[in-house]
TIVO-2410 file (N, C-alpha, C; in nm, 3 decimals):
# residues 141
REC num residu      c1      c2      c3 atome chaine
REC   1      M  -0.587  -4.170   3.519     N      A
REC   1      M  -0.493  -4.066   3.486    CA      A
REC   1      M  -0.469  -4.059   3.335     C      A
REC   2      K  -0.457  -4.178   3.272     N      A
REC   2      K  -0.437  -4.181   3.127    CA      A
REC   2      K  -0.557  -4.121   3.055     C      A
REC   3      Q  -0.675  -4.147   3.108     N      A
REC   3      Q  -0.795  -4.092   3.045    CA      A
REC   3      Q  -0.796  -3.939   3.053     C      A
REC   4      L  -0.754  -3.884   3.164     N      A
REC   4      L  -0.750  -3.740   3.181    CA      A
REC   4      L  -0.651  -3.677   3.083     C      A
REC   5      I  -0.535  -3.737   3.070     N      A
REC   5      I  -0.434  -3.687   2.977    CA      A
REC   5      I  -0.484  -3.698   2.834     C      A
REC   6      T  -0.550  -3.807   2.802     N      A
REC   6      T  -0.604  -3.826   2.667    CA      A
REC   6      T  -0.710  -3.720   2.638     C      A
REC   7      I  -0.798  -3.694   2.733     N      A
REC   7      I  -0.902  -3.593   2.715    CA      A
REC   7      I  -0.840  -3.455   2.697     C      A
REC   8      L  -0.742  -3.422   2.779     N      A
REC   8      L  -0.675  -3.292   2.765    CA      A
REC   8      L  -0.606  -3.280   2.629     C      A
REC   9      F  -0.539  -3.386   2.586     N      A
REC   9      F  -0.470  -3.385   2.458    CA      A
REC   9      F  -0.569  -3.363   2.343     C      A
REC  10      I  -0.680  -3.435   2.347     N      A
REC  10      I  -0.782  -3.421   2.242    CA      A
REC  10      I  -0.841  -3.280   2.245     C      A
REC  11      G  -0.865  -3.227   2.365     N      A
REC  11      G  -0.919  -3.093   2.377    CA      A
REC  11      G  -0.824  -2.987   2.321     C      A
REC  12      L  -0.696  -2.999   2.354     N      A
REC  12      L  -0.598  -2.904   2.302    CA      A
REC  12      L  -0.582  -2.917   2.151     C      A
REC  13      F  -0.585  -3.039   2.102     N      A
REC  13      F  -0.572  -3.063   1.959    CA      A
REC  13      F  -0.689  -3.002   1.883     C      A
REC  14      S  -0.810  -3.022   1.933     N      A
REC  14      S  -0.928  -2.966   1.865    CA      A
REC  14      S  -0.929  -2.814   1.876     C      A
REC  15      F  -0.880  -2.759   1.988     N      A
REC  15      F  -0.871  -2.614   2.002    CA      A
REC  15      F  -0.772  -2.556   1.902     C      A
REC  16      S  -0.660  -2.622   1.882     N      A
REC  16      S  -0.560  -2.571   1.788    CA      A
REC  16      S  -0.612  -2.578   1.644     C      A
REC  17      I  -0.691  -2.679   1.613     N      A
REC  17      I  -0.749  -2.689   1.478    CA      A
REC  17      I  -0.850  -2.577   1.457     C      A
REC  18      S  -0.934  -2.549   1.557     N      A
REC  18      S  -1.033  -2.442   1.541    CA      A
REC  18      S  -0.965  -2.305   1.537     C      A
REC  19      A  -0.852  -2.288   1.605     N      A
REC  19      A  -0.780  -2.161   1.602    CA      A
REC  19      A  -0.720  -2.136   1.463     C      A
REC  20      Q  -0.689  -2.241   1.392     N      A
REC  20      Q  -0.631  -2.225   1.259    CA      A
REC  20      Q  -0.736  -2.182   1.156     C      A
REC  21      D  -0.863  -2.198   1.187     N      A
REC  21      D  -0.968  -2.157   1.096    CA      A
REC  21      D  -0.979  -2.005   1.088     C      A
REC  22      K  -0.935  -1.936   1.191     N      A
REC  22      K  -0.944  -1.791   1.193    CA      A
REC  22      K  -0.828  -1.733   1.113     C      A
REC  23      V  -0.861  -1.651   1.016     N      A
REC  23      V  -0.759  -1.588   0.932    CA      A
REC  23      V  -0.788  -1.440   0.916     C      A
REC  24      A  -0.684  -1.366   0.895     N      A
REC  24      A  -0.698  -1.224   0.865    CA      A
REC  24      A  -0.718  -1.209   0.714     C      A
REC  25      K  -0.795  -1.110   0.676     N      A
REC  25      K  -0.816  -1.081   0.534    CA      A
REC  25      K  -0.799  -0.931   0.515     C      A
REC  26      I  -0.720  -0.896   0.415     N      A
REC  26      I  -0.695  -0.754   0.388    CA      A
REC  26      I  -0.769  -0.714   0.262     C      A
REC  27      E  -0.848  -0.608   0.274     N      A
REC  27      E  -0.928  -0.560   0.162    CA      A
REC  27      E  -0.903  -0.410   0.147     C      A
REC  28      F  -0.841  -0.370   0.035     N      A
REC  28      F  -0.809  -0.230   0.011    CA      A
REC  28      F  -0.926  -0.160  -0.055     C      A
REC  29      K  -0.947  -0.034  -0.016     N      A
REC  29      K  -1.050   0.049  -0.078    CA      A
REC  29      K  -1.014   0.067  -0.226     C      A
REC  30      D  -0.887   0.100  -0.253     N      A
REC  30      D  -0.835   0.112  -0.389    CA      A
REC  30      D  -0.693   0.056  -0.389     C      A
REC  31      T  -0.657  -0.016  -0.495     N      A
REC  31      T  -0.520  -0.068  -0.505    CA      A
REC  31      T  -0.433   0.018  -0.595     C      A
REC  32      T  -0.491   0.124  -0.654     N      A
REC  32      T  -0.415   0.217  -0.737    CA      A
REC  32      T  -0.452   0.360  -0.697     C      A
REC  33      I  -0.351   0.442  -0.679     N      A
REC  33      I  -0.373   0.585  -0.655    CA      A
REC  33      I  -0.317   0.661  -0.773     C      A
REC  34      D  -0.402   0.746  -0.832     N      A
REC  34      D  -0.361   0.827  -0.946    CA      A
REC  34      D  -0.334   0.969  -0.896     C      A
REC  35      Y  -0.208   1.009  -0.900     N      A
REC  35      Y  -0.171   1.145  -0.860    CA      A
REC  35      Y  -0.221   1.247  -0.962     C      A
REC  36      G  -0.248   1.201  -1.083     N      A
REC  36      G  -0.284   1.294  -1.190    CA      A
REC  36      G  -0.159   1.370  -1.231     C      A
REC  37      T  -0.176   1.494  -1.278     N      A
REC  37      T  -0.063   1.579  -1.313    CA      A
REC  37      T  -0.040   1.675  -1.197     C      A
REC  38      I   0.077   1.664  -1.134     N      A
REC  38      I   0.109   1.752  -1.021    CA      A
REC  38      I   0.237   1.828  -1.050     C      A
REC  39      E   0.252   1.941  -0.983     N      A
REC  39      E   0.369   2.024  -1.006    CA      A
REC  39      E   0.487   1.978  -0.922     C      A
REC  40      K   0.605   2.007  -0.972     N      A
REC  40      K   0.730   1.977  -0.901    CA      A
REC  40      K   0.725   2.041  -0.763     C      A
REC  41      G   0.760   1.964  -0.661     N      A
REC  41      G   0.762   2.013  -0.524    CA      A
REC  41      G   0.628   2.005  -0.453     C      A
REC  42      A   0.525   1.955  -0.519     N      A
REC  42      A   0.391   1.943  -0.457    CA      A
REC  42      A   0.393   1.835  -0.349     C      A
REC  43      D   0.288   1.829  -0.272     N      A
REC  43      D   0.275   1.728  -0.167    CA      A
REC  43      D   0.264   1.590  -0.230     C      A
REC  44      G   0.359   1.502  -0.202     N      A
REC  44      G   0.361   1.369  -0.262    CA      A
REC  44      G   0.307   1.261  -0.172     C      A
REC  45      V   0.240   1.297  -0.061     N      A
REC  45      V   0.189   1.198   0.034    CA      A
REC  45      V   0.047   1.156  -0.005     C      A
REC  46      R   0.028   1.026  -0.015     N      A
REC  46      R  -0.105   0.969  -0.041    CA      A
REC  46      R  -0.124   0.852   0.054     C      A
REC  47      T  -0.250   0.808   0.071     N      A
REC  47      T  -0.280   0.702   0.168    CA      A
REC  47      T  -0.367   0.594   0.106     C      A
REC  48      F  -0.323   0.469   0.122     N      A
REC  48      F  -0.405   0.353   0.087    CA      A
REC  48      F  -0.479   0.311   0.213     C      A
REC  49      V  -0.612   0.300   0.204     N      A
REC  49      V  -0.695   0.260   0.318    CA      A
REC  49      V  -0.738   0.115   0.297     C      A
REC  50      F  -0.730   0.037   0.405     N      A
REC  50      F  -0.771  -0.104   0.396    CA      A
REC  50      F  -0.850  -0.141   0.520     C      A
REC  51      T  -0.919  -0.255   0.511     N      A
REC  51      T  -0.998  -0.309   0.621    CA      A
REC  51      T  -0.960  -0.455   0.643     C      A
REC  52      N  -0.951  -0.494   0.769     N      A
REC  52      N  -0.933  -0.635   0.802    CA      A
REC  52      N  -1.071  -0.698   0.804     C      A
REC  53      T  -1.107  -0.768   0.697     N      A
REC  53      T  -1.239  -0.830   0.687    CA      A
REC  53      T  -1.238  -0.974   0.737     C      A
REC  54      G  -1.126  -1.018   0.793     N      A
REC  54      G  -1.116  -1.153   0.847    CA      A
REC  54      G  -1.161  -1.158   0.991     C      A
REC  55      D  -1.130  -1.271   1.057     N      A
REC  55      D  -1.168  -1.287   1.197    CA      A
REC  55      D  -1.048  -1.311   1.287     C      A
REC  56      A  -0.929  -1.268   1.241     N      A
REC  56      A  -0.807  -1.276   1.321    CA      A
REC  56      A  -0.732  -1.143   1.303     C      A
REC  57      P  -0.648  -1.107   1.399     N      A
REC  57      P  -0.572  -0.982   1.385    CA      A
REC  57      P  -0.482  -0.986   1.261     C      A
REC  58      L  -0.478  -0.873   1.191     N      A
REC  58      L  -0.397  -0.858   1.070    CA      A
REC  58      L  -0.266  -0.792   1.108     C      A
REC  59      I  -0.155  -0.856   1.072     N      A
REC  59      I  -0.023  -0.800   1.101    CA      A
REC  59      I   0.049  -0.777   0.969     C      A
REC  60      I   0.079  -0.651   0.941     N      A
REC  60      I   0.155  -0.619   0.820    CA      A
REC  60      I   0.302  -0.622   0.859     C      A
REC  61      S   0.374  -0.716   0.802     N      A
REC  61      S   0.514  -0.736   0.841    CA      A
REC  61      S   0.611  -0.649   0.763     C      A
REC  62      K   0.578  -0.618   0.637     N      A
REC  62      K   0.672  -0.540   0.556    CA      A
REC  62      K   0.597  -0.469   0.443     C      A
REC  63      V   0.640  -0.346   0.416     N      A
REC  63      V   0.588  -0.270   0.301    CA      A
REC  63      V   0.710  -0.214   0.230     C      A
REC  64      S   0.726  -0.247   0.102     N      A
REC  64      S   0.843  -0.201   0.028    CA      A
REC  64      S   0.802  -0.141  -0.106     C      A
REC  65      S   0.893  -0.060  -0.160     N      A
REC  65      S   0.867   0.010  -0.285    CA      A
REC  65      S   0.960  -0.040  -0.394     C      A
REC  66      S   0.919  -0.019  -0.518     N      A
REC  66      S   1.001  -0.060  -0.632    CA      A
REC  66      S   1.115   0.037  -0.659     C      A
REC  67      C   1.121   0.149  -0.585     N      A
REC  67      C   1.227   0.248  -0.608    CA      A
REC  67      C   1.246   0.334  -0.485     C      A
REC  68      G   1.362   0.394  -0.472     N      A
REC  68      G   1.393   0.478  -0.357    CA      A
REC  68      G   1.320   0.610  -0.355     C      A
REC  69      C   1.256   0.647  -0.465     N      A
REC  69      C   1.184   0.775  -0.471    CA      A
REC  69      C   1.047   0.766  -0.405     C      A
REC  70      T   1.007   0.645  -0.366     N      A
REC  70      T   0.878   0.623  -0.303    CA      A
REC  70      T   0.902   0.559  -0.166     C      A
REC  71      V   0.853   0.625  -0.060     N      A
REC  71      V   0.876   0.575   0.075    CA      A
REC  71      V   0.742   0.539   0.138     C      A
REC  72      P   0.716   0.408   0.157     N      A
REC  72      P   0.591   0.366   0.221    CA      A
REC  72      P   0.607   0.355   0.373     C      A
REC  73      K   0.497   0.372   0.445     N      A
REC  73      K   0.497   0.360   0.591    CA      A
REC  73      K   0.384   0.267   0.632     C      A
REC  74      K   0.418   0.159   0.702     N      A
REC  74      K   0.318   0.060   0.743    CA      A
REC  74      K   0.262   0.092   0.881     C      A
REC  75      P   0.147   0.035   0.916     N      A
REC  75      P   0.093   0.053   1.051    CA      A
REC  75      P   0.184  -0.014   1.153     C      A
REC  76      D   0.190   0.043   1.273     N      A
REC  76      D   0.279  -0.010   1.377    CA      A
REC  76      D   0.228  -0.140   1.440     C      A
REC  77      G   0.102  -0.146   1.475     N      A
REC  77      G   0.050  -0.262   1.546    CA      A
REC  77      G  -0.045  -0.343   1.462     C      A
REC  78      P  -0.102  -0.448   1.523     N      A
REC  78      P  -0.199  -0.530   1.449    CA      A
REC  78      P  -0.331  -0.455   1.427     C      A
REC  79      I  -0.397  -0.489   1.318     N      A
REC  79      I  -0.528  -0.434   1.286    CA      A
REC  79      I  -0.630  -0.542   1.320     C      A
REC  80      M  -0.717  -0.512   1.414     N      A
REC  80      M  -0.813  -0.611   1.462    CA      A
REC  80      M  -0.925  -0.633   1.359     C      A
REC  81      P  -0.995  -0.746   1.365     N      A
REC  81      P  -1.103  -0.774   1.270    CA      A
REC  81      P  -1.206  -0.661   1.269     C      A
REC  82      G  -1.243  -0.618   1.147     N      A
REC  82      G  -1.340  -0.513   1.129    CA      A
REC  82      G  -1.282  -0.372   1.133     C      A
REC  83      E  -1.156  -0.359   1.173     N      A
REC  83      E  -1.096  -0.227   1.182    CA      A
REC  83      E  -1.028  -0.187   1.050     C      A
REC  84      D  -1.012  -0.055   1.033     N      A
REC  84      D  -0.944   0.000   0.916    CA      A
REC  84      D  -0.799   0.032   0.952     C      A
REC  85      G  -0.716   0.034   0.850     N      A
REC  85      G  -0.577   0.073   0.866    CA      A
REC  85      G  -0.533   0.152   0.745     C      A
REC  86      E  -0.413   0.211   0.755     N      A
REC  86      E  -0.362   0.293   0.645    CA      A
REC  86      E  -0.217   0.259   0.616     C      A
REC  87      I  -0.183   0.267   0.488     N      A
REC  87      I  -0.044   0.260   0.444    CA      A
REC  87      I  -0.018   0.393   0.374     C      A
REC  88      Q   0.072   0.469   0.432     N      A
REC  88      Q   0.103   0.600   0.377    CA      A
REC  88      Q   0.219   0.586   0.279     C      A
REC  89      V   0.209   0.656   0.165     N      A
REC  89      V   0.312   0.652   0.062    CA      A
REC  89      V   0.354   0.795   0.032     C      A
REC  90      K   0.485   0.818   0.033     N      A
REC  90      K   0.536   0.952   0.000    CA      A
REC  90      K   0.625   0.940  -0.124     C      A
REC  91      Y   0.584   1.010  -0.231     N      A
REC  91      Y   0.661   1.012  -0.355    CA      A
REC  91      Y   0.741   1.142  -0.360     C      A
REC  92      D   0.867   1.134  -0.404     N      A
REC  92      D   0.954   1.250  -0.416    CA      A
REC  92      D   0.916   1.330  -0.540     C      A
REC  93      T   0.843   1.439  -0.519     N      A
REC  93      T   0.793   1.518  -0.632    CA      A
REC  93      T   0.897   1.616  -0.687     C      A
REC  94      K   1.021   1.604  -0.644     N      A
REC  94      K   1.127   1.687  -0.702    CA      A
REC  94      K   1.175   1.627  -0.833     C      A
REC  95      R   1.134   1.506  -0.860     N      A
REC  95      R   1.171   1.438  -0.985    CA      A
REC  95      R   1.063   1.463  -1.090     C      A
REC  96      V   1.099   1.533  -1.194     N      A
REC  96      V   1.003   1.567  -1.301    CA      A
REC  96      V   1.002   1.451  -1.400     C      A
REC  97      M   0.894   1.374  -1.393     N      A
REC  97      M   0.884   1.254  -1.478    CA      A
REC  97      M   0.749   1.188  -1.454     C      A
REC  98      P   0.714   1.092  -1.539     N      A
REC  98      P   0.593   1.013  -1.512    CA      A
REC  98      P   0.613   0.925  -1.387     C      A
REC  99      I   0.505   0.902  -1.315     N      A
REC  99      I   0.509   0.817  -1.195    CA      A
REC  99      I   0.445   0.684  -1.230     C      A
REC 100      R   0.518   0.576  -1.212     N      A
REC 100      R   0.468   0.440  -1.228    CA      A
REC 100      R   0.544   0.352  -1.130     C      A
REC 101      K   0.493   0.337  -1.008     N      A
REC 101      K   0.563   0.265  -0.903    CA      A
REC 101      K   0.472   0.160  -0.841     C      A
REC 102      T   0.535   0.056  -0.784     N      A
REC 102      T   0.463  -0.051  -0.718    CA      A
REC 102      T   0.507  -0.058  -0.572     C      A
REC 103      I   0.410  -0.073  -0.483     N      A
REC 103      I   0.436  -0.092  -0.341    CA      A
REC 103      I   0.388  -0.232  -0.305     C      A
REC 104      T   0.476  -0.312  -0.246     N      A
REC 104      T   0.444  -0.450  -0.211    CA      A
REC 104      T   0.417  -0.459  -0.062     C      A
REC 105      V   0.302  -0.519  -0.026     N      A
REC 105      V   0.260  -0.533   0.113    CA      A
REC 105      V   0.264  -0.682   0.150     C      A
REC 106      L   0.339  -0.714   0.256     N      A
REC 106      L   0.346  -0.852   0.307    CA      A
REC 106      L   0.277  -0.857   0.443     C      A
REC 107      S   0.188  -0.957   0.461     N      A
REC 107      S   0.114  -0.967   0.586    CA      A
REC 107      S   0.079  -1.113   0.616     C      A
REC 108      N   0.008  -1.133   0.726     N      A
REC 108      N  -0.038  -1.266   0.763    CA      A
REC 108      N  -0.178  -1.295   0.709     C      A
REC 109      A  -0.225  -1.215   0.614     N      A
REC 109      A  -0.359  -1.233   0.558    CA      A
REC 109      A  -0.367  -1.359   0.472     C      A
REC 110      D  -0.489  -1.398   0.437     N      A
REC 110      D  -0.507  -1.516   0.352    CA      A
REC 110      D  -0.441  -1.495   0.215     C      A
REC 111      T  -0.429  -1.370   0.171     N      A
REC 111      T  -0.349  -1.335   0.054    CA      A
REC 111      T  -0.228  -1.259   0.109     C      A
REC 112      P  -0.116  -1.328   0.130     N      A
REC 112      P  -0.005  -1.267   0.204    CA      A
REC 112      P   0.070  -1.156   0.131     C      A
REC 113      T   0.059  -1.149  -0.001     N      A
REC 113      T   0.129  -1.046  -0.077    CA      A
REC 113      T   0.028  -0.970  -0.163     C      A
REC 114      V   0.029  -0.836  -0.149     N      A
REC 114      V  -0.059  -0.751  -0.228    CA      A
REC 114      V   0.027  -0.643  -0.294     C      A
REC 115      A   0.004  -0.619  -0.422     N      A
REC 115      A   0.075  -0.515  -0.495    CA      A
REC 115      A  -0.015  -0.393  -0.511     C      A
REC 116      L   0.033  -0.280  -0.463     N      A
REC 116      L  -0.037  -0.153  -0.478    CA      A
REC 116      L   0.038  -0.070  -0.581     C      A
REC 117      K  -0.032   0.019  -0.649     N      A
REC 117      K   0.033   0.098  -0.755    CA      A
REC 117      K   0.002   0.246  -0.738     C      A
REC 118      I   0.102   0.327  -0.774     N      A
REC 118      I   0.078   0.471  -0.784    CA      A
REC 118      I   0.116   0.513  -0.926     C      A
REC 119      K   0.044   0.613  -0.976     N      A
REC 119      K   0.073   0.660  -1.111    CA      A
REC 119      K   0.042   0.808  -1.119     C      A
REC 120      G   0.091   0.871  -1.223     N      A
REC 120      G   0.069   1.013  -1.243    CA      A
REC 120      G   0.186   1.073  -1.318     C      A
REC 121      E   0.196   1.206  -1.310     N      A
REC 121      E   0.307   1.274  -1.376    CA      A
REC 121      E   0.342   1.400  -1.300     C      A
REC 122      V   0.473   1.420  -1.278     N      A
REC 122      V   0.522   1.541  -1.214    CA      A
REC 122      V   0.575   1.632  -1.324     C      A
REC 123      I   0.525   1.757  -1.327     N      A
REC 123      I   0.570   1.852  -1.429    CA      A
REC 123      I   0.636   1.972  -1.361     C      A
REC 124      D   0.720   2.041  -1.435     N      A
REC 124      D   0.783   2.164  -1.388    CA      A
REC 124      D   0.716   2.279  -1.461     C      A
REC 125      P   0.634   2.359  -1.394     N      A
REC 125      P   0.560   2.466  -1.462    CA      A
REC 125      P   0.652   2.577  -1.517     C      A
REC 126      E   0.774   2.585  -1.466     N      A
REC 126      E   0.868   2.687  -1.513    CA      A
REC 126      E   0.928   2.653  -1.648     C      A
REC 127      K   0.927   2.529  -1.682     N      A
REC 127      K   0.983   2.486  -1.810    CA      A
REC 127      K   0.871   2.474  -1.911     C      A
REC 128      T   0.891   2.530  -2.028     N      A
REC 128      T   0.790   2.517  -2.132    CA      A
REC 128      T   0.836   2.413  -2.232     C      A
REC 129      S   0.744   2.347  -2.289     N      A
REC 129      S   0.774   2.243  -2.386    CA      A
REC 129      S   0.819   2.305  -2.517     C      A
REC 130      V   0.913   2.241  -2.583     N      A
REC 130      V   0.957   2.289  -2.714    CA      A
REC 130      V   0.848   2.267  -2.818     C      A
REC 131      L   0.748   2.189  -2.784     N      A
REC 131      L   0.640   2.161  -2.877    CA      A
REC 131      L   0.527   2.263  -2.867     C      A
REC 132      E   0.531   2.348  -2.761     N      A
REC 132      E   0.426   2.448  -2.747    CA      A
REC 132      E   0.435   2.551  -2.859     C      A
REC 133      K   0.321   2.596  -2.904     N      A
REC 133      K   0.316   2.692  -3.013    CA      A
REC 133      K   0.351   2.831  -2.961     C      A
REC 134      R   0.443   2.895  -3.027     N      A
REC 134      R   0.483   3.030  -2.988    CA      A
REC 134      R   0.392   3.130  -3.059     C      A
REC 135      E   0.375   3.247  -2.995     N      A
REC 135      E   0.291   3.349  -3.055    CA      A
REC 135      E   0.359   3.412  -3.177     C      A
REC 136      K   0.490   3.424  -3.171     N      A
REC 136      K   0.564   3.486  -3.278    CA      A
REC 136      K   0.670   3.389  -3.329     C      A
REC 137      S   0.694   3.389  -3.455     N      A
REC 137      S   0.800   3.307  -3.512    CA      A
REC 137      S   0.935   3.370  -3.480     C      A
REC 138      V   1.036   3.289  -3.468     N      A
REC 138      V   1.171   3.338  -3.445    CA      A
REC 138      V   1.215   3.428  -3.561     C      A
REC 139      M   1.166   3.403  -3.679     N      A
REC 139      M   1.204   3.479  -3.798    CA      A
REC 139      M   1.135   3.614  -3.806     C      A
REC 140      E   1.032   3.639  -3.727     N      A
REC 140      E   0.954   3.761  -3.736    CA      A
REC 140      E   1.006   3.875  -3.650     C      A
REC 141      N   1.117   3.865  -3.585     N      A
REC 141      N   1.168   3.968  -3.497    CA      A
REC 141      N   1.187   4.093  -3.568     C      A
***
């Protein structure tokens, strides 16, 4: 009986060690999205695409932004090995300003924290710059 228990214990122990060798790996197609120059009120939704290149299910536990003007959305369930997933990011394009934001992704991958970046500039086409050259001088009226 002791031998049977010992064999079972050793078998379970070796199984748990081999199970720990399997890890999820997250590999993003791009870690930076450049919005370029977009107009105020334009579509601010962009998508980061990634692949689980590991051999265990990838679970994204949290996705957060460096500011309230950027709202990230994480995948609902686990991403199986070899499968692709998406993290959707929505930037509030009602704010006319340069875009420089960081999205932090936390997961069970071998690299548990990944920083993604978005950049660009939101402009208001109705407003003209004071630096633009006018056709006529104010004095020439």
